[in-house]
N, C-alpha and C positions, 0 to 999 in steps of 0.2 A: 600679433602675428596670427594668420588664419589657422584654424584648427581642422577644418574639414575640407574635403575635396570641393564641395559646393562653395564654401567660402573662398577657397583659392581661385575657383573659376570666376566668381564674382569680382574678386580683386584683379584678376588678369583682364577682365572685360573693361576695366577702367582705362586700359591702354590700347584698346582695339582701334580707335580712330587714329591715334598716333602711329600705330603699327601699319595701318593701311596707307597713311601718308608716306611712311618710310618705303613701303613697297612701291608706291607710285613714283617716288624719287628714283629708286633703283631701276624701275622699268624704263624711265625716261633718260636717266643719266648714268646708268651702270657702266662699268669699265669694259665689260665684254658682252657679247651677244648672249652668252650663257646666263649671265647675271640678269640681263634684261628679260630674257625668256622665262627664267625661273620666277622672277617677280610678277610678270604678267600672268603666268599660270597660277600662281598663288592667289592673285586677285580674282581671277576667273573662278577658281575652285571655291573661294569664299562667297562669291556672288551667286554662282549657279550650281555649286556642288561639283564633285569630281565626275567626269564622264563615266557612264556605265561601261563595263567591260563585257564583251561577248565571249562566250566559251562555246566553240564549235566542236561538238563531239556527239557521238551516238552511243547511248547506253542501251544495250539490247536485253539486259536482265535487270530485274529489280535488285537493289542493293542488298536486300536480305537474302537473295539467292546466290550472291557472289562468294567465291572462295577468298581466303585471306590474300593470296597472291594477286587475284583480280582486283581486290580492293586497293592493294598497295600500288598496282599499276595505274588505276584510276586516280588515286591521290597524287601520284607523281605527275600525271598528265595535267591535272587541275592546277597543282602548284606551279608547274612549268608555264602554264598559260596565264595565271593570275599574278604570280609573283611569290617569292619565297616567304614562307610563314603566314601567308594570308589566310590559310585554312586551319591553322593550328589553334586548338582550343587552349585557353590559359590553363596553366598548371594548378593555380589556386584561385578559385572563383570567389573566395570569401572576401577578398579585398577589392573587388570590382565595385565601382561606385557609378551610378547613373548621373552624368553631368548635364543632361538635357535640361533646358529651362522648364520651370513649372508651367503647366498649361494655363492659358487664360481661362478664367471661369467667369461666367455670366449668370447672374441670378435672374429670376423671372421679372423683377421690377425693372431691370435694365432693358429687357426685351420689349416691354410694353411702353416704355418711354415715361415722361413725367406726368 
């Protein structure tokens, strides 16, 4: 049984090809248009990343100059445009684990060739 978040991520990646095939089947053969669209969006998100969200607003003051009520209003506007909870910081950062893959490392001998 996996013990760390990294081990769990590696275990889950074993099923990624199968999961993509399931999404393709749902996209093509789903019972409803909503199922098909959701599967298609999931595939696109994994292939290209989620689309960037634009936030149209004018901030006339630096954040350090704002009152608490102005900051609360700004936060409410941002959360309303981005989505609930998107700007909330985690309560406990001690359990946050970086699940990003290890960067590929190249040593000098690989750059110069054989």
